[in-house]
All heavy atoms as a GROMACS GRO file, in nm:
protein
  542
    1MET      N    1  -1.806  -5.103   3.221
    1MET     CA    2  -1.681  -5.119   3.152
    1MET      C    3  -1.710  -5.126   3.002
    1MET      O    4  -1.802  -5.195   2.960
    1MET     CB    5  -1.614  -5.248   3.200
    1MET     CG    6  -1.484  -5.279   3.132
    1MET     SD    7  -1.353  -5.163   3.167
    1MET     CE    8  -1.322  -5.192   3.339
    2ILE      N    9  -1.633  -5.052   2.927
    2ILE     CA   10  -1.645  -5.055   2.781
    2ILE      C   11  -1.513  -5.106   2.725
    2ILE      O   12  -1.407  -5.065   2.771
    2ILE     CB   13  -1.677  -4.916   2.723
    2ILE    CG1   14  -1.816  -4.873   2.768
    2ILE    CG2   15  -1.666  -4.916   2.572
    2ILE    CD1   16  -1.860  -4.741   2.712
    3GLY      N   17  -1.520  -5.192   2.628
    3GLY     CA   18  -1.398  -5.245   2.571
    3GLY      C   19  -1.399  -5.247   2.420
    3GLY      O   20  -1.504  -5.245   2.357
    4GLU      N   21  -1.281  -5.248   2.366
    4GLU     CA   22  -1.256  -5.264   2.224
    4GLU      C   23  -1.326  -5.160   2.137
    4GLU      O   24  -1.418  -5.188   2.063
    4GLU     CB   25  -1.293  -5.405   2.180
    4GLU     CG   26  -1.210  -5.510   2.250
    4GLU     CD   27  -1.233  -5.648   2.196
    4GLU    OE1   28  -1.308  -5.664   2.098
    4GLU    OE2   29  -1.175  -5.742   2.252
    5PHE      N   30  -1.278  -5.037   2.146
    5PHE     CA   31  -1.329  -4.930   2.060
    5PHE      C   32  -1.211  -4.858   1.997
    5PHE      O   33  -1.101  -4.858   2.049
    5PHE     CB   34  -1.418  -4.832   2.138
    5PHE     CG   35  -1.352  -4.768   2.257
    5PHE    CD1   36  -1.285  -4.647   2.244
    5PHE    CD2   37  -1.356  -4.829   2.381
    5PHE    CE1   38  -1.224  -4.587   2.353
    5PHE    CE2   39  -1.296  -4.770   2.491
    5PHE     CZ   40  -1.230  -4.650   2.477
    6TRP      N   41  -1.236  -4.798   1.880
    6TRP     CA   42  -1.132  -4.722   1.810
    6TRP      C   43  -1.100  -4.594   1.886
    6TRP      O   44  -1.184  -4.539   1.956
    6TRP     CB   45  -1.177  -4.685   1.669
    6TRP     CG   46  -1.187  -4.800   1.576
    6TRP    CD1   47  -1.302  -4.859   1.531
    6TRP    CD2   48  -1.080  -4.871   1.514
    6TRP    NE1   49  -1.273  -4.962   1.447
    6TRP    CE2   50  -1.136  -4.972   1.434
    6TRP    CE3   51  -0.941  -4.860   1.519
    6TRP    CZ2   52  -1.059  -5.059   1.360
    6TRP    CZ3   53  -0.865  -4.948   1.445
    6TRP    CH2   54  -0.924  -5.046   1.367
    7THR      N   55  -0.979  -4.545   1.865
    7THR     CA   56  -0.937  -4.421   1.930
    7THR      C   57  -0.965  -4.302   1.840
    7THR      O   58  -0.883  -4.215   1.822
    7THR     CB   59  -0.787  -4.426   1.962
    7THR    OG1   60  -0.716  -4.450   1.841
    7THR    CG2   61  -0.757  -4.533   2.063
    8ASP      N   62  -1.084  -4.298   1.783
    8ASP     CA   63  -1.128  -4.190   1.696
    8ASP      C   64  -1.242  -4.116   1.762
    8ASP      O   65  -1.306  -4.168   1.853
    8ASP     CB   66  -1.177  -4.246   1.561
    8ASP     CG   67  -1.065  -4.303   1.477
    8ASP    OD1   68  -0.951  -4.258   1.492
    8ASP    OD2   69  -1.093  -4.392   1.396
    9ALA      N   70  -1.270  -3.997   1.711
    9ALA     CA   71  -1.387  -3.923   1.758
    9ALA      C   72  -1.509  -4.014   1.742
    9ALA      O   73  -1.525  -4.082   1.641
    9ALA     CB   74  -1.404  -3.796   1.678
   10THR      N   75  -1.592  -4.018   1.845
   10THR     CA   76  -1.705  -4.109   1.847
   10THR      C   77  -1.829  -4.036   1.895
   10THR      O   78  -1.827  -3.978   2.003
   10THR     CB   79  -1.675  -4.227   1.942
   10THR    OG1   80  -1.555  -4.291   1.900
   10THR    CG2   81  -1.788  -4.328   1.942
   11ASP      N   82  -1.933  -4.038   1.817
   11ASP     CA   83  -2.061  -3.976   1.855
   11ASP      C   84  -2.043  -3.833   1.907
   11ASP      O   85  -2.100  -3.796   2.009
   11ASP     CB   86  -2.133  -4.062   1.959
   11ASP     CG   87  -2.180  -4.194   1.902
   11ASP    OD1   88  -2.212  -4.199   1.781
   11ASP    OD2   89  -2.183  -4.293   1.977
   12GLY      N   90  -1.960  -3.756   1.841
   12GLY     CA   91  -1.940  -3.617   1.876
   12GLY      C   92  -1.839  -3.592   1.986
   12GLY      O   93  -1.818  -3.478   2.026
   13VAL      N   94  -1.776  -3.698   2.039
   13VAL     CA   95  -1.675  -3.684   2.143
   13VAL      C   96  -1.537  -3.694   2.077
   13VAL      O   97  -1.508  -3.791   2.008
   13VAL     CB   98  -1.690  -3.794   2.250
   13VAL    CG1   99  -1.580  -3.783   2.354
   13VAL    CG2  100  -1.826  -3.787   2.315
   14ALA      N  101  -1.453  -3.593   2.100
   14ALA     CA  102  -1.318  -3.594   2.043
   14ALA      C  103  -1.240  -3.713   2.098
   14ALA      O  104  -1.259  -3.754   2.213
   14ALA     CB  105  -1.246  -3.464   2.077
   15ALA      N  106  -1.152  -3.769   2.017
   15ALA     CA  107  -1.071  -3.884   2.060
   15ALA      C  108  -0.998  -3.855   2.190
   15ALA      O  109  -0.989  -3.942   2.278
   15ALA     CB  110  -0.973  -3.922   1.950
   16ALA      N  111  -0.945  -3.735   2.206
   16ALA     CA  112  -0.870  -3.699   2.327
   16ALA      C  113  -0.957  -3.698   2.452
   16ALA      O  114  -0.905  -3.701   2.564
   16ALA     CB  115  -0.803  -3.563   2.308
   17ASP      N  116  -1.089  -3.694   2.434
   17ASP     CA  117  -1.180  -3.686   2.548
   17ASP      C  118  -1.258  -3.814   2.574
   17ASP      O  119  -1.347  -3.817   2.659
   17ASP     CB  120  -1.280  -3.571   2.526
   17ASP     CG  121  -1.210  -3.437   2.518
   17ASP    OD1  122  -1.110  -3.416   2.590
   17ASP    OD2  123  -1.256  -3.352   2.439
   18LEU      N  124  -1.226  -3.922   2.502
   18LEU     CA  125  -1.304  -4.045   2.517
   18LEU      C  126  -1.306  -4.098   2.659
   18LEU      O  127  -1.412  -4.123   2.716
   18LEU     CB  128  -1.251  -4.153   2.421
   18LEU     CG  129  -1.279  -4.130   2.273
   18LEU    CD1  130  -1.207  -4.236   2.190
   18LEU    CD2  131  -1.428  -4.132   2.245
   19TYR      N  132  -1.189  -4.118   2.720
   19TYR     CA  133  -1.186  -4.175   2.855
   19TYR      C  134  -1.253  -4.082   2.956
   19TYR      O  135  -1.328  -4.126   3.043
   19TYR     CB  136  -1.043  -4.203   2.900
   19TYR     CG  137  -0.983  -4.329   2.843
   19TYR    CD1  138  -0.852  -4.331   2.797
   19TYR    CD2  139  -1.055  -4.447   2.837
   19TYR    CE1  140  -0.795  -4.446   2.747
   19TYR    CE2  141  -0.999  -4.563   2.787
   19TYR     CZ  142  -0.868  -4.562   2.742
   19TYR     OH  143  -0.812  -4.676   2.693
   20THR      N  144  -1.226  -3.953   2.946
   20THR     CA  145  -1.284  -3.859   3.042
   20THR      C  146  -1.436  -3.857   3.030
   20THR      O  147  -1.506  -3.857   3.131
   20THR     CB  148  -1.227  -3.717   3.017
   20THR    OG1  149  -1.085  -3.724   3.024
   20THR    CG2  150  -1.278  -3.618   3.121
   21THR      N  151  -1.486  -3.859   2.909
   21THR     CA  152  -1.631  -3.859   2.888
   21THR      C  153  -1.695  -3.986   2.942
   21THR      O  154  -1.798  -3.981   3.011
   21THR     CB  155  -1.664  -3.843   2.738
   21THR    OG1  156  -1.611  -3.718   2.694
   21THR    CG2  157  -1.814  -3.847   2.714
   22LEU      N  158  -1.634  -4.100   2.916
   22LEU     CA  159  -1.688  -4.226   2.967
   22LEU      C  160  -1.687  -4.227   3.120
   22LEU      O  161  -1.787  -4.262   3.184
   22LEU     CB  162  -1.608  -4.345   2.913
   22LEU     CG  163  -1.625  -4.370   2.763
   22LEU    CD1  164  -1.524  -4.474   2.715
   22LEU    CD2  165  -1.766  -4.412   2.730
   23TYR      N  166  -1.577  -4.188   3.180
   23TYR     CA  167  -1.565  -4.184   3.326
   23TYR      C  168  -1.668  -4.089   3.386
   23TYR      O  169  -1.736  -4.122   3.484
   23TYR     CB  170  -1.424  -4.144   3.367
   23TYR     CG  171  -1.402  -4.151   3.516
   23TYR    CD1  172  -1.363  -4.270   3.576
   23TYR    CD2  173  -1.421  -4.039   3.597
   23TYR    CE1  174  -1.344  -4.277   3.713
   23TYR    CE2  175  -1.402  -4.044   3.733
   23TYR     CZ  176  -1.363  -4.164   3.791
   23TYR     OH  177  -1.345  -4.170   3.927
   24SER      N  178  -1.681  -3.972   3.327
   24SER     CA  179  -1.776  -3.871   3.378
   24SER      C  180  -1.921  -3.916   3.366
   24SER      O  181  -2.007  -3.865   3.435
   24SER     CB  182  -1.757  -3.739   3.303
   24SER     OG  183  -1.629  -3.686   3.329
   25ASN      N  184  -1.946  -4.013   3.279
   25ASN     CA  185  -2.081  -4.065   3.260
   25ASN      C  186  -2.104  -4.197   3.333
   25ASN      O  187  -2.198  -4.270   3.302
   25ASN     CB  188  -2.113  -4.077   3.111
   25ASN     CG  189  -2.144  -3.942   3.051
   25ASN    OD1  190  -2.250  -3.887   3.075
   25ASN    ND2  191  -2.050  -3.887   2.977
   26GLY      N  192  -2.016  -4.229   3.428
   26GLY     CA  193  -2.041  -4.341   3.517
   26GLY      C  194  -1.975  -4.473   3.482
   26GLY      O  195  -1.993  -4.571   3.554
   27TYR      N  196  -1.899  -4.478   3.375
   27TYR     CA  197  -1.831  -4.604   3.342
   27TYR      C  198  -1.710  -4.623   3.432
   27TYR      O  199  -1.636  -4.529   3.459
   27TYR     CB  200  -1.789  -4.606   3.195
   27TYR     CG  201  -1.908  -4.619   3.103
   27TYR    CD1  202  -1.972  -4.507   3.050
   27TYR    CD2  203  -1.959  -4.744   3.071
   27TYR    CE1  204  -2.082  -4.519   2.968
   27TYR    CE2  205  -2.070  -4.758   2.989
   27TYR     CZ  206  -2.131  -4.645   2.938
   27TYR     OH  207  -2.241  -4.657   2.857
   28ALA      N  208  -1.688  -4.746   3.476
   28ALA     CA  209  -1.577  -4.776   3.566
   28ALA      C  210  -1.444  -4.786   3.493
   28ALA      O  211  -1.338  -4.779   3.554
   28ALA     CB  212  -1.604  -4.907   3.640
   29GLY      N  213  -1.448  -4.802   3.364
   29GLY     CA  214  -1.325  -4.812   3.288
   29GLY      C  215  -1.352  -4.838   3.141
   29GLY      O  216  -1.465  -4.860   3.101
   30ALA      N  217  -1.244  -4.835   3.064
   30ALA     CA  218  -1.256  -4.857   2.921
   30ALA      C  219  -1.123  -4.901   2.865
   30ALA      O  220  -1.018  -4.864   2.917
   30ALA     CB  221  -1.302  -4.729   2.851
   31TRP      N  222  -1.128  -4.982   2.761
   31TRP     CA  223  -1.009  -5.025   2.689
   31TRP      C  224  -1.026  -4.992   2.544
   31TRP      O  225  -1.112  -5.048   2.476
   31TRP     CB  226  -0.988  -5.176   2.699
   31TRP     CG  227  -0.948  -5.225   2.833
   31TRP    CD1  228  -0.834  -5.193   2.901
   31TRP    CD2  229  -1.020  -5.315   2.916
   31TRP    NE1  230  -0.831  -5.259   3.021
   31TRP    CE2  231  -0.945  -5.336   3.032
   31TRP    CE3  232  -1.142  -5.382   2.902
   31TRP    CZ2  233  -0.986  -5.419   3.135
   31TRP    CZ3  234  -1.182  -5.464   3.004
   31TRP    CH2  235  -1.105  -5.482   3.118
   32ALA      N  236  -0.943  -4.905   2.494
   32ALA     CA  237  -0.943  -4.878   2.351
   32ALA      C  238  -0.885  -4.999   2.280
   32ALA      O  239  -0.813  -5.079   2.338
   32ALA     CB  240  -0.860  -4.755   2.320
   33TRP      N  241  -0.917  -5.012   2.154
   33TRP     CA  242  -0.876  -5.127   2.077
   33TRP      C  243  -0.724  -5.137   2.063
   33TRP      O  244  -0.667  -5.243   2.068
   33TRP     CB  245  -0.940  -5.120   1.939
   33TRP     CG  246  -0.905  -5.235   1.851
   33TRP    CD1  247  -0.829  -5.231   1.739
   33TRP    CD2  248  -0.944  -5.371   1.866
   33TRP    NE1  249  -0.818  -5.355   1.684
   33TRP    CE2  250  -0.888  -5.444   1.761
   33TRP    CE3  251  -1.020  -5.439   1.961
   33TRP    CZ2  252  -0.907  -5.580   1.746
   33TRP    CZ3  253  -1.038  -5.574   1.946
   33TRP    CH2  254  -0.981  -5.643   1.840
   34GLN      N  255  -0.658  -5.024   2.046
   34GLN     CA  256  -0.515  -5.033   2.020
   34GLN      C  257  -0.434  -4.928   2.096
   34GLN      O  258  -0.484  -4.823   2.130
   34GLN     CB  259  -0.486  -5.020   1.870
   34GLN     CG  260  -0.489  -4.881   1.813
   34GLN     CD  261  -0.627  -4.823   1.793
   34GLN    OE1  262  -0.728  -4.888   1.812
   34GLN    NE2  263  -0.633  -4.698   1.759
   35TYR      N  264  -0.312  -4.965   2.118
   35TYR     CA  265  -0.210  -4.874   2.171
   35TYR      C  266  -0.084  -4.911   2.094
   35TYR      O  267   0.018  -4.948   2.150
   35TYR     CB  268  -0.191  -4.896   2.321
   35TYR     CG  269  -0.115  -4.785   2.390
   35TYR    CD1  270  -0.182  -4.675   2.441
   35TYR    CD2  271   0.022  -4.792   2.405
   35TYR    CE1  272  -0.112  -4.574   2.505
   35TYR    CE2  273   0.092  -4.691   2.469
   35TYR     CZ  274   0.024  -4.582   2.519
   35TYR     OH  275   0.095  -4.483   2.582
   36VAL      N  276  -0.097  -4.911   1.962
   36VAL     CA  277   0.010  -4.959   1.875
   36VAL      C  278   0.040  -4.858   1.766
   36VAL      O  279  -0.023  -4.753   1.757
   36VAL     CB  280  -0.026  -5.095   1.810
   36VAL    CG1  281  -0.044  -5.199   1.915
   36VAL    CG2  282  -0.150  -5.084   1.726
   37SER      N  283   0.133  -4.892   1.678
   37SER     CA  284   0.180  -4.797   1.578
   37SER      C  285   0.089  -4.782   1.458
   37SER      O  286   0.093  -4.682   1.389
   37SER     CB  287   0.319  -4.836   1.530
   37SER     OG  288   0.316  -4.966   1.476
   38ALA      N  289   0.008  -4.881   1.428
   38ALA     CA  290  -0.081  -4.870   1.312
   38ALA      C  291  -0.202  -4.960   1.331
   38ALA      O  292  -0.195  -5.061   1.400
   38ALA     CB  293  -0.007  -4.908   1.185
   39ASP      N  294  -0.311  -4.923   1.268
   39ASP     CA  295  -0.434  -5.001   1.275
   39ASP      C  296  -0.436  -5.108   1.166
   39ASP      O  297  -0.386  -5.087   1.057
   39ASP     CB  298  -0.555  -4.910   1.252
   39ASP     CG  299  -0.560  -4.797   1.352
   39ASP    OD1  300  -0.523  -4.819   1.467
   39ASP    OD2  301  -0.602  -4.687   1.314
   40ASN      N  302  -0.495  -5.220   1.197
   40ASN     CA  303  -0.511  -5.324   1.098
   40ASN      C  304  -0.639  -5.398   1.126
   40ASN      O  305  -0.645  -5.479   1.218
   40ASN     CB  306  -0.393  -5.421   1.102
   40ASN     CG  307  -0.400  -5.522   0.990
   40ASN    OD1  308  -0.475  -5.506   0.896
   40ASN    ND2  309  -0.324  -5.628   1.001
   41PRO      N  310  -0.746  -5.375   1.054
   41PRO     CA  311  -0.759  -5.276   0.947
   41PRO      C  312  -0.784  -5.136   1.005
   41PRO      O  313  -0.818  -5.124   1.122
   41PRO     CB  314  -0.883  -5.324   0.872
   41PRO     CG  315  -0.966  -5.389   0.977
   41PRO     CD  316  -0.867  -5.453   1.074
   42PRO      N  317  -0.768  -5.033   0.924
   42PRO     CA  318  -0.792  -4.897   0.972
   42PRO      C  319  -0.941  -4.871   0.992
   42PRO      O  320  -1.024  -4.945   0.941
   42PRO     CB  321  -0.735  -4.809   0.861
   42PRO     CG  322  -0.743  -4.894   0.739
   42PRO     CD  323  -0.722  -5.035   0.785
   43PRO      N  324  -0.976  -4.765   1.064
   43PRO     CA  325  -1.116  -4.728   1.080
   43PRO      C  326  -1.182  -4.703   0.945
   43PRO      O  327  -1.115  -4.679   0.845
   43PRO     CB  328  -1.110  -4.598   1.162
   43PRO     CG  329  -0.978  -4.605   1.231
   43PRO     CD  330  -0.886  -4.677   1.137
   44VAL      N  331  -1.313  -4.709   0.945
   44VAL     CA  332  -1.390  -4.694   0.822
   44VAL      C  333  -1.358  -4.564   0.749
   44VAL      O  334  -1.355  -4.560   0.626
   44VAL     CB  335  -1.541  -4.702   0.854
   44VAL    CG1  336  -1.625  -4.677   0.729
   44VAL    CG2  337  -1.575  -4.836   0.913
   45ASP      N  338  -1.329  -4.457   0.824
   45ASP     CA  339  -1.303  -4.329   0.758
   45ASP      C  340  -1.164  -4.321   0.695
   45ASP      O  341  -1.128  -4.222   0.634
   45ASP     CB  342  -1.326  -4.211   0.853
   45ASP     CG  343  -1.226  -4.204   0.967
   45ASP    OD1  344  -1.132  -4.286   0.971
   45ASP    OD2  345  -1.242  -4.116   1.052
   46GLY      N  346  -1.083  -4.427   0.711
   46GLY     CA  347  -0.953  -4.432   0.645
   46GLY      C  348  -0.838  -4.369   0.721
   46GLY      O  349  -0.725  -4.372   0.676
   47THR      N  350  -0.865  -4.310   0.838
   47THR     CA  351  -0.757  -4.249   0.914
   47THR      C  352  -0.667  -4.358   0.972
   47THR      O  353  -0.710  -4.471   0.991
   47THR     CB  354  -0.811  -4.163   1.030
   47THR    OG1  355  -0.889  -4.246   1.115
   47THR    CG2  356  -0.893  -4.047   0.980
   48VAL      N  357  -0.545  -4.324   0.999
   48VAL     CA  358  -0.451  -4.417   1.061
   48VAL      C  359  -0.415  -4.362   1.198
   48VAL      O  360  -0.376  -4.246   1.211
   48VAL     CB  361  -0.324  -4.434   0.975
   48VAL    CG1  362  -0.223  -4.522   1.047
   48VAL    CG2  363  -0.360  -4.495   0.841
   49THR      N  364  -0.431  -4.442   1.299
   49THR     CA  365  -0.398  -4.402   1.434
   49THR      C  366  -0.250  -4.425   1.457
   49THR      O  367  -0.199  -4.532   1.428
   49THR     CB  368  -0.479  -4.483   1.536
   49THR    OG1  369  -0.618  -4.470   1.504
   49THR    CG2  370  -0.455  -4.435   1.677
   50THR      N  371  -0.181  -4.326   1.509
   50THR     CA  372  -0.038  -4.341   1.534
   50THR      C  373  -0.011  -4.358   1.683
   50THR      O  374  -0.083  -4.305   1.766
   50THR     CB  375   0.040  -4.220   1.482
   50THR    OG1  376  -0.012  -4.101   1.539
   50THR    CG2  377   0.030  -4.211   1.330
   51TRP      N  378   0.094  -4.430   1.714
   51TRP     CA  379   0.131  -4.458   1.851
   51TRP      C  380   0.184  -4.333   1.918
   51TRP      O  381   0.250  -4.254   1.854
   51TRP     CB  382   0.241  -4.566   1.852
   51TRP     CG  383   0.275  -4.611   1.988
   51TRP    CD1  384   0.216  -4.713   2.056
   51TRP    CD2  385   0.373  -4.557   2.074
   51TRP    NE1  386   0.271  -4.726   2.180
   51TRP    CE2  387   0.369  -4.630   2.193
   51TRP    CE3  388   0.463  -4.453   2.064
   51TRP    CZ2  389   0.453  -4.604   2.300
   51TRP    CZ3  390   0.546  -4.427   2.171
   51TRP    CH2  391   0.540  -4.503   2.287
   52PRO      N  392   0.161  -4.313   2.045
   52PRO     CA  393   0.071  -4.386   2.132
   52PRO      C  394  -0.068  -4.324   2.127
   52PRO      O  395  -0.091  -4.217   2.182
   52PRO     CB  396   0.134  -4.375   2.269
   52PRO     CG  397   0.206  -4.242   2.265
   52PRO     CD  398   0.248  -4.223   2.120
   53ALA      N  399  -0.158  -4.388   2.063
   53ALA     CA  400  -0.291  -4.335   2.035
   53ALA      C  401  -0.367  -4.292   2.160
   53ALA      O  402  -0.439  -4.194   2.157
   53ALA     CB  403  -0.373  -4.437   1.957
   54MET      N  404  -0.354  -4.365   2.269
   54MET     CA  405  -0.434  -4.335   2.387
   54MET      C  406  -0.359  -4.258   2.495
   54MET      O  407  -0.412  -4.233   2.602
   54MET     CB  408  -0.491  -4.464   2.446
   54MET     CG  409  -0.596  -4.528   2.356
   54MET     SD  410  -0.725  -4.417   2.298
   54MET     CE  411  -0.814  -4.382   2.447
   55GLN      N  412  -0.237  -4.214   2.466
   55GLN     CA  413  -0.162  -4.140   2.568
   55GLN      C  414  -0.233  -4.011   2.606
   55GLN      O  415  -0.250  -3.982   2.725
   55GLN     CB  416  -0.021  -4.110   2.520
   55GLN     CG  417   0.062  -4.038   2.625
   55GLN     CD  418   0.205  -4.017   2.581
   55GLN    OE1  419   0.238  -4.029   2.464
   55GLN    NE2  420   0.290  -3.984   2.674
   56THR      N  421  -0.274  -3.932   2.509
   56THR     CA  422  -0.343  -3.805   2.539
   56THR      C  423  -0.475  -3.829   2.611
   56THR      O  424  -0.501  -3.766   2.714
   56THR     CB  425  -0.362  -3.723   2.411
   56THR    OG1  426  -0.234  -3.690   2.359
   56THR    CG2  427  -0.441  -3.595   2.438
   57PRO      N  428  -0.563  -3.920   2.564
   57PRO     CA  429  -0.687  -3.944   2.638
   57PRO      C  430  -0.662  -3.992   2.782
   57PRO      O  431  -0.732  -3.952   2.874
   57PRO     CB  432  -0.758  -4.051   2.556
   57PRO     CG  433  -0.707  -4.033   2.418
   57PRO     CD  434  -0.564  -3.991   2.435
   58MET      N  435  -0.560  -4.077   2.802
   58MET     CA  436  -0.530  -4.124   2.937
   58MET      C  437  -0.480  -4.010   3.026
   58MET      O  438  -0.521  -3.998   3.142
   58MET     CB  439  -0.425  -4.234   2.932
   58MET     CG  440  -0.476  -4.363   2.877
   58MET     SD  441  -0.339  -4.481   2.864
   58MET     CE  442  -0.422  -4.621   2.793
   59ASN      N  443  -0.394  -3.925   2.971
   59ASN     CA  444  -0.346  -3.809   3.048
   59ASN      C  445  -0.458  -3.712   3.079
   59ASN      O  446  -0.463  -3.653   3.187
   59ASN     CB  447  -0.232  -3.739   2.975
   59ASN     CG  448  -0.102  -3.817   2.982
   59ASN    OD1  449  -0.080  -3.894   3.073
   59ASN    ND2  450  -0.016  -3.796   2.884
   60ASN      N  451  -0.550  -3.692   2.984
   60ASN     CA  452  -0.663  -3.603   3.007
   60ASN      C  453  -0.752  -3.656   3.119
   60ASN      O  454  -0.800  -3.580   3.203
   60ASN     CB  455  -0.744  -3.584   2.880
   60ASN     CG  456  -0.672  -3.501   2.777
   60ASN    OD1  457  -0.571  -3.438   2.805
   60ASN    ND2  458  -0.721  -3.501   2.654
   61LEU      N  459  -0.774  -3.788   3.121
   61LEU     CA  460  -0.854  -3.847   3.228
   61LEU      C  461  -0.786  -3.828   3.363
   61LEU      O  462  -0.850  -3.788   3.460
   61LEU     CB  463  -0.876  -3.997   3.201
   61LEU     CG  464  -0.947  -4.074   3.311
   61LEU    CD1  465  -1.088  -4.019   3.335
   61LEU    CD2  466  -0.952  -4.222   3.278
   62LYS      N  467  -0.657  -3.852   3.369
   62LYS     CA  468  -0.584  -3.835   3.496
   62LYS      C  469  -0.590  -3.690   3.543
   62LYS      O  470  -0.608  -3.662   3.662
   62LYS     CB  471  -0.440  -3.878   3.482
   62LYS     CG  472  -0.369  -3.874   3.615
   62LYS     CD  473  -0.231  -3.930   3.609
   62LYS     CE  474  -0.176  -3.930   3.750
   62LYS     NZ  475  -0.038  -3.895   3.757
   63SER      N  476  -0.577  -3.595   3.450
   63SER     CA  477  -0.585  -3.453   3.487
   63SER      C  478  -0.722  -3.417   3.539
   63SER      O  479  -0.736  -3.342   3.635
   63SER     CB  480  -0.550  -3.366   3.367
   63SER     OG  481  -0.416  -3.382   3.331
   64ALA      N  482  -0.826  -3.469   3.476
   64ALA     CA  483  -0.963  -3.434   3.513
   64ALA      C  484  -1.007  -3.500   3.644
   64ALA      O  485  -1.091  -3.446   3.714
   64ALA     CB  486  -1.059  -3.474   3.401
   65HIS      N  487  -0.950  -3.616   3.675
   65HIS     CA  488  -0.996  -3.692   3.794
   65HIS      C  489  -0.878  -3.743   3.875
   65HIS      O  490  -0.878  -3.858   3.922
   65HIS     CB  491  -1.085  -3.810   3.749
   65HIS     CG  492  -1.207  -3.766   3.678
   65HIS    ND1  493  -1.317  -3.717   3.742
   65HIS    CD2  494  -1.235  -3.761   3.545
   65HIS    CE1  495  -1.410  -3.685   3.654
   65HIS    NE2  496  -1.362  -3.710   3.534
   66ALA      N  497  -0.778  -3.659   3.896
   66ALA     CA  498  -0.656  -3.700   3.965
   66ALA      C  499  -0.682  -3.758   4.102
   66ALA      O  500  -0.623  -3.859   4.142
   66ALA     CB  501  -0.559  -3.582   3.974
   67ALA      N  502  -0.772  -3.699   4.178
   67ALA     CA  503  -0.799  -3.749   4.313
   67ALA      C  504  -0.857  -3.890   4.312
   67ALA      O  505  -0.828  -3.970   4.402
   67ALA     CB  506  -0.896  -3.654   4.385
   68ASP      N  507  -0.934  -3.923   4.210
   68ASP     CA  508  -0.993  -4.057   4.200
   68ASP      C  509  -0.893  -4.161   4.150
   68ASP      O  510  -0.907  -4.279   4.176
   68ASP     CB  511  -1.112  -4.056   4.103
   68ASP     CG  512  -1.226  -3.971   4.152
   68ASP    OD1  513  -1.237  -3.950   4.274
   68ASP    OD2  514  -1.306  -3.927   4.069
   69LEU      N  515  -0.793  -4.115   4.074
   69LEU     CA  516  -0.705  -4.209   4.005
   69LEU      C  517  -0.566  -4.220   4.065
   69LEU      O  518  -0.484  -4.297   4.016
   69LEU     CB  519  -0.694  -4.167   3.858
   69LEU     CG  520  -0.827  -4.160   3.782
   69LEU    CD1  521  -0.806  -4.102   3.645
   69LEU    CD2  522  -0.891  -4.297   3.775
   70THR      N  523  -0.539  -4.146   4.170
   70THR     CA  524  -0.406  -4.149   4.234
   70THR      C  525  -0.410  -4.246   4.351
   70THR      O  526  -0.497  -4.239   4.436
   70THR     CB  527  -0.367  -4.010   4.282
   70THR    OG1  528  -0.366  -3.922   4.168
   70THR    CG2  529  -0.228  -4.010   4.344
   71CYS      N  530  -0.314  -4.337   4.354
   71CYS     CA  531  -0.304  -4.433   4.465
   71CYS      C  532  -0.250  -4.362   4.589
   71CYS      O  533  -0.156  -4.285   4.580
   71CYS     CB  534  -0.212  -4.547   4.428
   71CYS     SG  535  -0.271  -4.648   4.292
   72PRO      N  536  -0.310  -4.389   4.704
   72PRO     CA  537  -0.263  -4.325   4.828
   72PRO      C  538  -0.127  -4.379   4.870
   72PRO      O  539  -0.084  -4.481   4.839
   72PRO     CB  540  -0.369  -4.359   4.931
   72PRO     CG  541  -0.453  -4.467   4.872
   72PRO     CD  542  -0.425  -4.472   4.726
   0.00000   0.00000   0.00000
């Protein structure tokens, strides 16, 4: 489980692919730092994350692993 990370590109992984990459590499789950309208404080690079920051990464994970993530 990984927790409390920014919803920005990290170590060469696009923000939209964070959850999918973590899941594909064996992590059971992850919590991004925010799912809000603005960062406080913003990431070091000065970008501002807009709501809903993790909607696309969450949808990408569901698309990539639907069979694992769908309740019977």
